[in-house]
LOBA-402508 format. One line per 5 residues: number of its first residue (from 1); for each residue x, y negated, z of N, C-alpha, C. Coordinates in Angstrom, 3 decimals, decimal comma. Layout:
residues N
NUM) X:Y:Z:X:Y:Z:X:Y:Z ~ ... $
***
This chain:
residues 268
1) -207,845:263,071:36,262:-206,647:262,241:36,377:-205,476:262,782:35,569 ~ -205,638:263,950:34,943:-204,554:264,478:34,126:-204,643:263,976:32,683 ~ -205,622:263,133:32,367:-205,720:262,563:31,027:-204,661:261,469:30,857 ~ -204,243:261,204:29,627:-203,047:260,372:29,409:-203,185:258,891:29,732 ~ -204,373:258,293:29,595:-204,509:256,856:29,839:-205,505:256,595:30,967 $
6) -205,366:255,418:31,586:-206,283:255,050:32,662:-207,728:254,975:32,156 ~ -207,916:254,461:30,926:-209,266:254,357:30,370:-209,919:255,732:30,251 ~ -209,157:256,716:29,798:-209,696:258,075:29,676:-209,949:258,687:31,050 ~ -209,071:258,400:31,990:-209,233:258,943:33,344:-210,502:258,426:34,002 ~ -210,881:257,192:33,695:-212,014:256,552:34,360:-213,325:256,654:33,579 $
11) -213,327:257,273:32,407:-214,519:257,254:31,548:-215,747:257,854:32,219 ~ -215,655:259,082:32,689:-216,809:259,698:33,347:-217,206:258,922:34,586 ~ -216,220:258,428:35,295:-216,466:257,682:36,527:-217,290:256,433:36,234 ~ -216,843:255,571:35,315:-217,574:254,324:35,089:-218,910:254,581:34,393 ~ -218,982:255,612:33,572:-220,244:255,906:32,889:-221,325:256,312:33,891 $
16) -220,984:257,218:34,793:-221,968:257,668:35,774:-222,272:256,576:36,805 ~ -221,276:255,755:37,146:-221,525:254,650:38,067:-222,507:253,658:37,453 ~ -222,375:253,399:36,165:-223,323:252,514:35,480:-224,719:253,120:35,469 ~ -224,815:254,413:35,211:-226,123:255,084:35,197:-226,799:255,004:36,572 ~ -226,019:255,246:37,620:-226,572:255,193:38,967:-226,947:253,766:39,361 $
21) -226,149:252,796:38,924:-226,484:251,393:39,196:-227,821:251,034:38,566 ~ -228,012:251,403:37,298:-229,268:251,115:36,612:-230,441:251,816:37,298 ~ -230,223:253,048:37,734:-231,257:253,812:38,448:-231,690:253,079:39,709 ~ -230,707:252,565:40,470:-231,002:251,838:41,704:-231,736:250,537:41,401 ~ -231,279:249,792:40,392:-231,901:248,506:40,066:-233,367:248,676:39,648 $
26) -233,679:249,763:39,000:-235,059:250,008:38,573:-235,978:250,286:39,752 ~ -235,418:250,700:40,890:-236,232:251,162:42,019:-236,096:250,328:43,282 ~ -235,183:249,374:43,323:-235,004:248,595:44,543:-236,203:247,672:44,772 ~ -236,529:247,364:46,029:-237,699:246,519:46,325:-237,559:245,130:45,726 ~ -238,683:244,525:45,398:-238,675:243,171:44,847:-238,030:242,210:45,843 $
31) -237,185:241,329:45,341:-236,534:240,339:46,185:-235,275:240,822:46,866 ~ -234,888:242,076:46,641:-233,702:242,644:47,274:-232,751:243,179:46,207 ~ -231,485:242,807:46,310:-230,451:243,390:45,459:-229,604:244,309:46,329 ~ -229,745:245,604:46,127:-229,011:246,579:46,928:-227,526:246,487:46,621 ~ -226,702:246,485:47,652:-225,251:246,458:47,462:-224,779:247,843:47,024 $
36) -224,219:247,916:45,838:-223,748:249,176:45,264:-222,224:249,120:45,144 ~ -221,563:250,221:45,420:-220,110:250,273:45,324:-219,640:251,344:44,363 ~ -218,480:251,129:43,784:-217,833:252,137:42,954:-216,592:252,651:43,655 ~ -215,888:253,568:43,000:-214,671:254,138:43,587:-213,722:254,535:42,457 ~ -212,470:254,147:42,574:-211,531:254,465:41,496:-210,431:255,428:41,911 $
41) -210,292:255,704:43,198:-209,201:256,578:43,622:-209,708:257,737:44,436 ~ -209,073:258,867:44,289:-209,429:260,025:45,097:-208,724:259,917:46,443 ~ -209,516:259,842:47,510:-208,932:259,694:48,844:-208,075:260,915:49,152 ~ -206,835:260,658:49,552:-205,891:261,742:49,778:-204,985:261,989:48,588 ~ -205,284:261,341:47,450:-204,470:261,500:46,247:-203,498:260,344:46,094 $
46) -203,101:260,082:44,845:-202,138:259,003:44,604:-202,804:257,654:44,811 ~ -201,996:256,645:45,121:-202,537:255,320:45,378:-203,119:254,710:44,103 ~ -204,189:253,952:44,269:-204,826:253,263:43,153:-203,944:252,115:42,672 ~ -204,133:251,742:41,408:-203,353:250,664:40,805:-204,296:249,650:40,159 ~ -203,751:248,480:39,833:-204,528:247,467:39,128:-204,957:247,992:37,766 $
51) -204,120:248,797:37,123:-204,489:249,381:35,829:-205,710:250,291:35,967 ~ -205,783:251,059:37,064:-206,972:251,882:37,330:-208,213:250,998:37,463 ~ -208,071:249,926:38,234:-209,190:249,019:38,469:-209,667:248,377:37,173 ~ -208,729:247,883:36,379:-209,094:247,239:35,113:-209,782:248,214:34,164 ~ -209,270:249,442:34,103:-209,870:250,447:33,210:-211,301:250,750:33,643 $
56) -211,497:250,905:34,944:-212,838:251,212:35,447:-213,792:250,046:35,204 ~ -213,411:248,837:35,612:-214,318:247,704:35,536:-214,642:247,324:34,097 ~ -213,659:247,384:33,200:-213,928:247,062:31,793:-214,949:248,033:31,211 ~ -214,733:249,324:31,461:-215,675:250,314:30,952:-217,028:250,230:31,635 ~ -217,027:250,001:32,943:-218,270:249,936:33,709:-219,137:248,766:33,259 $
61) -218,542:247,606:33,118:-219,327:246,440:32,723:-219,947:246,625:31,342 ~ -219,192:247,209:30,416:-219,723:247,460:29,074:-220,849:248,491:29,122 ~ -220,663:249,545:29,909:-221,681:250,595:30,011:-222,953:250,059:30,659 ~ -222,812:249,197:31,664:-223,987:248,641:32,338:-224,745:247,697:31,415 ~ -224,029:246,903:30,627:-224,696:246,021:29,662:-225,503:246,843:28,659 $
66) -224,934:247,950:28,232:-225,628:248,795:27,264:-226,905:249,393:27,853 ~ -226,931:249,599:29,146:-228,091:250,212:29,798:-229,164:249,205:30,193 ~ -228,726:248,001:30,564:-229,732:247,077:31,088:-229,461:245,615:30,880 ~ -228,680:245,246:29,895:-228,448:243,839:29,627:-227,703:243,148:30,742 ~ -228,431:242,384:31,580:-227,794:241,573:32,623:-228,049:242,109:34,021 $
71) -228,126:243,414:34,194:-228,337:243,992:35,518:-227,180:243,625:36,453 ~ -227,483:243,298:37,713:-226,390:243,071:38,675:-225,548:244,332:38,823 ~ -224,235:244,161:38,881:-223,341:245,310:38,985:-222,967:245,625:40,416 ~ -221,856:246,320:40,574:-221,383:246,685:41,902:-220,830:245,452:42,615 ~ -220,779:245,530:43,947:-220,265:244,402:44,727:-218,977:244,736:45,457 $
76) -218,544:246,008:45,395:-217,337:246,436:46,109:-216,764:247,651:45,407 ~ -215,486:247,911:45,637:-214,826:249,030:44,970:-213,927:249,757:45,960 ~ -214,142:251,058:46,097:-213,316:251,868:46,995:-212,025:252,255:46,297 ~ -210,920:252,169:47,029:-209,604:252,457:46,452:-208,839:253,397:47,377 ~ -207,795:253,976:46,848:-206,920:254,840:47,639:-205,614:254,111:47,916 $
81) -205,299:253,958:49,196:-204,062:253,254:49,573:-203,285:254,022:50,637 ~ -203,397:255,360:50,606:-202,567:256,164:51,498:-203,288:256,913:52,591 ~ -204,611:256,729:52,708:-205,350:257,390:53,782:-205,976:258,695:53,305 ~ -206,526:259,439:54,259:-207,223:260,692:53,996:-208,457:260,727:54,870 ~ -209,586:261,203:54,330:-210,808:261,297:55,128:-210,534:262,091:56,404 $
86) -210,758:261,448:57,549:-210,572:262,134:58,814:-209,134:262,277:59,252 ~ -208,185:261,849:58,417:-206,775:261,988:58,751:-206,260:263,391:58,458 ~ -204,963:263,558:58,595:-204,312:264,857:58,386:-203,984:265,447:59,741 ~ -204,624:266,561:60,072:-204,399:267,209:61,358:-203,164:268,097:61,293 ~ -202,290:267,967:62,280:-201,119:268,825:62,399:-201,537:270,148:63,047 $
91) -200,691:271,171:63,003:-201,078:272,477:63,547:-201,597:272,457:64,975 ~ -201,109:271,517:65,810:-201,574:271,476:67,195:-202,829:270,631:67,382 ~ -203,374:270,115:66,278:-204,583:269,317:66,356:-204,354:267,830:66,425 ~ -203,130:267,387:66,704:-202,834:265,956:66,680:-202,803:265,483:65,231 ~ -202,869:264,167:65,048:-202,991:263,628:63,702:-201,684:263,017:63,227 $
96) -201,393:263,252:61,950:-200,174:262,714:61,352:-200,277:261,195:61,207 ~ -199,145:260,532:61,269:-199,115:259,079:61,095:-199,501:258,720:59,662 ~ -200,317:257,678:59,538:-200,780:257,232:58,228:-199,822:256,182:57,678 ~ -199,438:256,355:56,417:-198,589:255,370:55,754:-199,468:254,565:54,808 ~ -199,978:253,454:55,309:-200,937:252,646:54,569:-200,215:251,685:53,627 $
101) -200,640:251,673:52,367:-200,046:250,808:51,350:-200,799:249,475:51,360 ~ -200,395:248,593:52,256:-201,082:247,315:52,408:-200,875:246,396:51,208 ~ -199,730:246,521:50,565:-199,473:245,691:49,381:-200,462:246,024:48,271 ~ -200,707:247,313:48,067:-201,675:247,725:47,041:-203,071:247,268:47,413 ~ -203,418:247,359:48,697:-204,731:246,924:49,149:-204,951:245,445:48,843 $
106) -203,962:244,615:49,155:-204,084:243,180:48,913:-204,162:242,875:47,419 ~ -203,342:243,541:46,629:-203,317:243,296:45,186:-204,642:243,699:44,539 ~ -205,169:244,841:44,916:-206,419:245,321:44,342:-207,592:244,444:44,779 ~ -207,596:244,009:46,028:-208,674:243,158:46,503:-208,678:241,819:45,775 ~ -207,490:241,239:45,606:-207,398:239,956:44,912:-207,870:240,081:43,465 $
111) -207,478:241,147:42,813:-207,889:241,368:41,420:-209,402:241,579:41,331 ~ -209,964:242,351:42,244:-211,400:242,628:42,224:-212,203:241,344:42,420 ~ -211,724:240,463:43,275:-212,441:239,229:43,581:-212,309:238,200:42,450 ~ -211,089:237,987:42,014:-210,850:236,900:41,055:-211,252:237,251:39,630 ~ -210,979:238,489:39,230:-211,223:238,869:37,847:-212,661:239,356:37,616 $
116) -213,235:240,021:38,630:-214,526:240,673:38,400:-215,647:240,199:39,323 ~ -215,360:239,263:40,205:-216,402:238,694:41,043:-216,943:239,617:42,110 ~ -216,177:240,626:42,496:-216,609:241,530:43,555:-216,292:240,915:44,922 ~ -216,885:241,504:45,973:-216,559:241,035:47,312:-215,137:241,409:47,698 ~ -214,691:242,565:47,240:-213,353:243,052:47,548:-213,330:244,563:47,539 $
121) -212,353:245,121:48,219:-212,166:246,570:48,197:-212,650:247,211:49,495 ~ -212,890:248,508:49,403:-213,333:249,316:50,534:-212,190:250,233:50,954 ~ -211,899:250,257:52,258:-210,840:251,119:52,779:-211,456:252,395:53,338 ~ -211,254:253,494:52,630:-211,711:254,797:53,105:-210,746:255,349:54,158 ~ -211,214:256,349:54,880:-210,338:257,139:55,738:-209,569:256,349:56,771 $
126) -210,203:255,335:57,379:-209,493:254,475:58,330:-209,588:254,958:59,771 ~ -210,223:256,105:60,000:-210,463:256,557:61,378:-209,192:256,760:62,182 ~ -208,115:257,149:61,519:-206,890:257,476:62,252:-205,824:256,401:62,153 ~ -206,183:255,226:61,655:-205,215:254,136:61,603:-204,960:253,597:63,008 ~ -203,745:253,120:63,287:-203,479:252,481:64,583:-204,256:251,178:64,692 $
131) -204,532:250,765:65,935:-205,356:249,578:66,143:-204,784:248,348:65,448 ~ -203,481:248,228:65,426:-202,858:247,044:64,819:-203,150:246,932:63,331 ~ -203,461:248,060:62,679:-203,686:248,041:61,239:-204,977:247,326:60,866 ~ -205,943:247,282:61,778:-207,229:246,692:61,425:-207,124:245,193:61,190 ~ -206,232:244,510:61,902:-205,987:243,098:61,607:-205,501:242,929:60,173 $
136) -204,665:243,875:59,728:-204,103:243,802:58,385:-205,170:244,043:57,316 ~ -206,132:244,909:57,597:-207,209:245,158:56,636:-208,021:243,893:56,400 ~ -208,364:243,205:57,486:-209,135:241,970:57,358:-208,328:240,899:56,623 ~ -207,042:240,808:56,928:-206,198:239,788:56,302:-206,062:240,006:54,803 ~ -206,228:241,239:54,363:-206,104:241,568:52,935:-207,452:241,729:52,252 $
141) -208,482:241,194:52,889:-209,820:241,091:52,309:-210,489:242,429:52,015 ~ -210,245:243,419:52,853:-211,064:244,627:52,782:-212,464:244,252:53,253 ~ -213,485:244,546:52,442:-214,844:244,126:52,790:-215,629:245,231:53,485 ~ -215,062:246,424:53,525:-215,740:247,547:54,183:-214,668:248,534:54,621 ~ -214,851:249,081:55,811:-213,873:250,017:56,359:-214,624:251,240:56,869 $
146) -214,214:252,425:56,438:-214,935:253,652:56,795:-214,282:254,342:57,989 ~ -215,116:254,562:59,030:-214,595:255,024:60,320:-215,414:256,169:60,910 ~ -216,158:256,890:60,086:-217,105:257,880:60,608:-216,431:258,932:61,479 ~ -215,284:259,444:61,050:-214,638:260,515:61,803:-214,238:260,046:63,203 ~ -213,822:258,797:63,324:-213,433:258,277:64,635:-214,597:258,321:65,603 $
151) -215,802:257,967:65,134:-216,970:257,970:66,012:-217,422:259,394:66,309 ~ -217,345:260,265:65,319:-217,687:261,670:65,548:-216,801:262,269:66,634 ~ -215,496:262,022:66,530:-214,552:262,556:67,507:-214,799:261,963:68,888 ~ -215,065:260,672:68,942:-215,308:260,011:70,227:-216,528:260,611:70,927 ~ -217,611:260,818:70,177:-218,815:261,409:70,759:-218,536:262,829:71,226 $
156) -217,862:263,597:70,381:-217,577:264,992:70,711:-216,797:265,107:72,018 ~ -215,837:264,219:72,203:-215,004:264,284:73,398:-215,768:263,959:74,677 ~ -216,935:263,327:74,564:-217,736:262,986:75,739:-218,779:264,057:76,061 ~ -218,915:265,068:75,216:-219,920:266,106:75,450:-219,473:267,042:76,568 ~ -220,414:267,710:77,239:-220,044:268,697:78,254:-219,173:269,799:77,661 $
161) -218,248:270,315:78,452:-217,285:271,299:77,979:-217,972:272,533:77,398 ~ -219,037:273,023:78,040:-219,688:274,235:77,533:-220,316:274,006:76,166 ~ -220,866:272,816:75,931:-221,460:272,503:74,632:-220,385:272,375:73,566 ~ -219,276:271,749:73,895:-218,166:271,636:72,936:-217,668:273,014:72,518 ~ -217,529:273,906:73,477:-217,048:275,247:73,154:-218,043:276,002:72,280 $
166) -219,345:275,845:72,545:-220,350:276,505:71,713:-220,302:275,973:70,279 ~ -220,124:274,669:70,133:-220,060:274,071:68,797:-218,832:274,573:68,051 ~ -217,693:274,651:68,727:-216,481:275,154:68,086:-216,640:276,622:67,677 ~ -217,245:277,416:68,543:-217,463:278,830:68,222:-218,368:278,968:67,005 ~ -219,397:278,129:66,944:-220,301:278,150:65,795:-219,544:277,846:64,503 $
171) -218,707:276,830:64,531:-217,944:276,448:63,337:-216,996:277,566:62,906 ~ -216,326:278,166:63,865:-215,389:279,253:63,543:-216,112:280,458:62,957 ~ -217,345:280,704:63,391:-218,088:281,871:62,919:-218,813:281,621:61,603 ~ -219,458:280,447:61,485:-220,370:280,223:60,370:-219,784:279,377:59,235 ~ -218,630:278,807:59,429:-218,003:278,020:58,357:-216,605:278,548:58,034 $
176) -216,377:279,801:58,352:-215,060:280,390:58,123:-214,660:280,361:56,653 ~ -215,640:280,357:55,751:-215,331:280,356:54,321:-214,709:279,044:53,862 ~ -214,799:277,998:54,699:-214,225:276,700:54,344:-212,784:276,564:54,845 ~ -212,312:277,565:55,543:-210,973:277,485:56,129:-209,917:277,629:55,036 ~ -208,961:276,708:55,021:-207,888:276,744:54,041:-206,768:277,661:54,519 $
181) -206,058:278,280:53,585:-204,962:279,173:53,976:-203,947:278,455:54,867 ~ -203,582:279,107:55,961:-202,559:278,559:56,844:-203,066:277,594:57,891 ~ -204,357:277,230:57,852:-204,877:276,309:58,851:-204,954:276,965:60,223 ~ -204,528:276,234:61,244:-204,735:276,696:62,616:-206,192:276,417:63,005 ~ -206,609:276,978:64,145:-207,963:276,712:64,626:-208,188:275,217:64,804 $
186) -207,205:274,516:65,362:-207,372:273,090:65,627:-207,482:272,277:64,344 ~ -206,713:272,632:63,329:-206,813:271,932:62,048:-208,176:272,173:61,401 ~ -208,622:273,433:61,446:-209,906:273,773:60,858:-211,048:273,058:61,583 ~ -211,021:273,053:62,907:-212,084:272,411:63,672:-212,109:270,907:63,451 ~ -210,952:270,298:63,323:-210,905:268,863:63,048:-211,593:268,540:61,728 $
191) -211,378:269,387:60,722:-211,929:269,129:59,393:-213,426:269,398:59,306 ~ -213,956:270,273:60,168:-215,359:270,684:60,051:-216,238:270,227:61,207 ~ -215,686:269,507:62,162:-216,423:269,200:63,392:-217,743:268,493:63,144 ~ -217,818:267,654:62,141:-219,066:266,927:61,880:-220,221:267,875:61,571 ~ -219,905:269,090:61,119:-220,963:270,048:60,785:-221,473:270,789:62,021 $
196) -220,892:270,518:63,173:-221,325:271,192:64,388:-222,488:270,509:65,073 ~ -222,790:269,260:64,699:-223,835:268,533:65,413:-225,238:268,971:65,005 ~ -225,453:269,251:63,722:-226,782:269,599:63,242:-227,431:270,762:63,980 ~ -226,767:271,924:64,071:-227,381:273,072:64,749:-227,621:272,845:66,239 ~ -226,955:271,844:66,808:-227,092:271,584:68,247:-227,769:270,233:68,507 $
201) -228,582:269,792:67,528:-229,191:268,461:67,636:-230,083:268,348:68,876 ~ -230,904:269,378:69,125:-231,792:269,315:70,295:-230,993:269,246:71,590 ~ -229,904:269,995:71,655:-229,057:269,961:72,855:-228,462:268,562:73,049 ~ -228,101:267,928:71,958:-227,522:266,585:72,054:-228,584:265,571:72,481 ~ -229,802:265,732:71,980:-230,881:264,829:72,399:-231,158:264,945:73,898 $
206) -231,018:266,147:74,413:-231,391:266,417:75,797:-230,214:266,326:76,768 ~ -229,157:265,649:76,384:-228,027:265,476:77,288:-228,459:264,732:78,547 ~ -227,855:265,010:79,684:-228,205:264,280:80,912:-227,871:262,795:80,777 ~ -228,594:261,940:81,482:-228,397:260,483:81,353:-226,948:260,045:81,538 ~ -226,239:260,658:82,501:-224,857:260,215:82,734:-223,958:260,492:81,535 $
211) -224,258:261,577:80,805:-223,476:261,897:79,611:-223,800:260,926:78,483 ~ -225,085:260,613:78,293:-225,475:259,642:77,265:-224,883:258,268:77,575 ~ -224,885:257,904:78,857:-224,315:256,604:79,246:-222,815:256,552:78,933 ~ -222,114:257,666:79,166:-220,673:257,707:78,890:-220,406:257,563:77,396 ~ -221,228:258,218:76,574:-221,080:258,106:75,118:-221,339:256,667:74,682 $
216) -222,413:256,073:75,216:-222,731:254,696:74,860:-221,633:253,729:75,242 ~ -221,064:253,908:76,425:-219,998:253,015:76,890:-218,751:253,167:76,027 ~ -218,413:254,395:75,654:-217,233:254,624:74,819:-217,417:254,012:73,436 ~ -218,620:254,176:72,862:-218,894:253,589:71,549:-218,871:252,060:71,615 ~ -219,450:251,510:72,673:-219,475:250,055:72,800:-218,065:249,480:72,878 $
221) -217,217:250,115:73,655:-215,841:249,634:73,775:-215,120:249,702:72,436 ~ -215,362:250,783:71,695:-214,706:250,940:70,396:-215,214:249,912:69,395 ~ -216,527:249,687:69,375:-217,089:248,704:68,453:-216,609:247,298:68,785 ~ -216,513:246,968:70,053:-216,029:245,639:70,435:-214,614:245,414:69,927 ~ -213,774:246,429:70,085:-212,401:246,312:69,607:-212,364:246,144:68,089 $
226) -213,137:246,967:67,387:-213,135:246,907:65,927:-213,696:245,591:65,411 ~ -214,789:245,119:66,006:-215,374:243,862:65,558:-214,387:242,715:65,751 ~ -213,618:242,771:66,833:-212,623:241,739:67,079:-211,495:241,823:66,049 ~ -210,940:243,030:65,861:-209,798:243,195:64,958:-210,175:242,939:63,497 ~ -211,404:243,256:63,112:-211,823:243,089:61,724:-212,411:241,700:61,446 $
231) -212,407:240,846:62,452:-212,849:239,467:62,227:-214,337:239,309:62,029 ~ -215,139:240,167:62,660:-216,594:240,111:62,489:-217,210:238,967:63,285 ~ -216,685:238,712:64,474:-217,289:237,715:65,364:-217,292:236,318:64,735 ~ -218,368:235,581:64,980:-218,446:234,195:64,532:-218,848:234,001:63,086 ~ -219,333:235,050:62,432:-219,674:234,953:61,007:-221,173:234,902:60,734 $
236) -221,970:234,718:61,776:-223,419:234,729:61,583:-223,870:233,639:60,595 ~ -223,334:232,423:60,746:-223,746:231,323:59,867:-223,373:231,624:58,418 ~ -222,230:232,262:58,215:-221,797:232,601:56,865:-222,746:233,619:56,230 ~ -223,142:234,597:57,023:-224,094:235,598:56,518:-225,428:234,928:56,192 ~ -225,899:234,062:57,082:-227,198:233,414:56,884:-227,206:232,537:55,632 $
241) -226,029:232,001:55,259:-225,981:231,139:54,085:-226,260:231,911:52,802 ~ -225,857:233,191:52,775:-225,954:233,957:51,533:-227,017:235,064:51,564 ~ -227,448:235,472:52,748:-228,375:236,596:52,854:-229,708:236,130:53,447 ~ -230,786:236,344:52,714:-232,124:236,019:53,196:-232,877:237,317:53,454 ~ -233,203:237,611:54,706:-233,941:238,848:54,996:-235,269:238,888:54,242 $
246) -235,558:240,016:53,634:-236,798:240,202:52,881:-237,587:241,346:53,491 ~ -238,709:241,046:54,164:-239,503:242,129:54,763:-240,018:243,082:53,681 ~ -239,941:244,360:53,950:-240,442:245,368:53,028:-241,402:246,277:53,785 ~ -242,666:246,263:53,366:-243,672:247,113:54,012:-243,546:248,532:53,479 ~ -243,388:249,474:54,371:-243,265:250,874:53,976:-244,238:251,700:54,811 $
251) -245,207:252,371:54,174:-246,199:253,119:54,956:-245,566:254,284:55,699 ~ -246,157:254,611:56,832:-245,684:255,761:57,596:-245,902:257,037:56,805 ~ -244,970:257,990:56,886:-245,200:259,298:56,266:-246,481:259,924:56,818 ~ -247,168:260,700:55,987:-248,444:261,288:56,397:-248,293:262,137:57,650 ~ -247,220:262,901:57,730:-247,028:263,765:58,895:-246,928:262,945:60,175 $
256) -246,242:261,790:60,104:-246,105:260,943:61,284:-247,429:260,257:61,614 ~ -248,185:259,866:60,576:-249,494:259,279:60,817:-250,391:260,243:61,580 ~ -250,347:261,520:61,152:-251,167:262,522:61,832:-250,736:262,731:63,266 ~ -249,434:262,732:63,512:-248,933:262,930:64,872:-249,326:261,776:65,767 ~ -249,253:260,541:65,240:-249,596:259,376:66,037:-251,095:259,278:66,283 $
261) -251,878:259,778:65,334:-253,336:259,717:65,488:-253,801:260,516:66,689 ~ -253,058:261,583:67,022:-253,437:262,402:68,151:-252,741:262,050:69,437 ~ -251,889:261,000:69,390:-251,130:260,611:70,584:-251,946:259,679:71,458 ~ -251,579:259,649:72,735:-252,241:258,734:73,660:-251,867:257,302:73,330 ~ -252,769:256,332:73,496:-252,448:254,925:73,193:-251,336:254,401:74,097 $
266) -250,542:253,515:73,540:-249,427:252,928:74,279:-249,711:251,452:74,516 ~ -249,556:251,002:75,752:-249,752:249,596:76,069:-248,696:248,752:75,386 ~ -249,096:247,606:74,862:-248,137:246,710:74,217:-247,346:245,960:75,282 $
***
């Protein structure tokens, strides 16, 4: 981004995006067009502009034509409009208020749709946005909203206290090299918490039923709210008009075939 023009700033980006698009098109199942997305802004950096979008798309379309003639291109574009992956944790672990640039989001989405035939823009780092903001995302034609950190945090908060403490201790001991200067324990744990689930996967699988039920109920309530605010409900007919499910037969991995061969039969 320190290069003088938008075209130069986006050159490596659109070139590699075109290469990856062609790679996917060569390998996707027959009858299926995989939805591929690009990205023009660094999340947590300066806000994206229409000039960034134009520079990327002009270069990308030319690069894709050179690789494969009329290959289908990307269908969505991720932009930066003021958010940060996972939010910005304050020293006490609470999260800073997000200043979302809704005007830029609307302008970029309109340009992506009208000029380049994309579905619209993708909003990264939305986990810490206030609930009222999700209505605004839908109104400005955001076609995808990233919320992984919100679900990670929600699940973590429902885990037994002893397991949460073990996961935090693990992160403090084994990921200390990722700690940024001046970070408090709470800031560091917020940024690395997603890495605590892997080493404790078996413990999470074996949670008592009441704990699993609490996690399920919390996730269901959150999804219901999000689906309502993002305007998901009532769109089944619209999806059916444009999307035709295509069955894809995929053989079981050999290891799983062997495991099932020795298993007891299951009644249908």
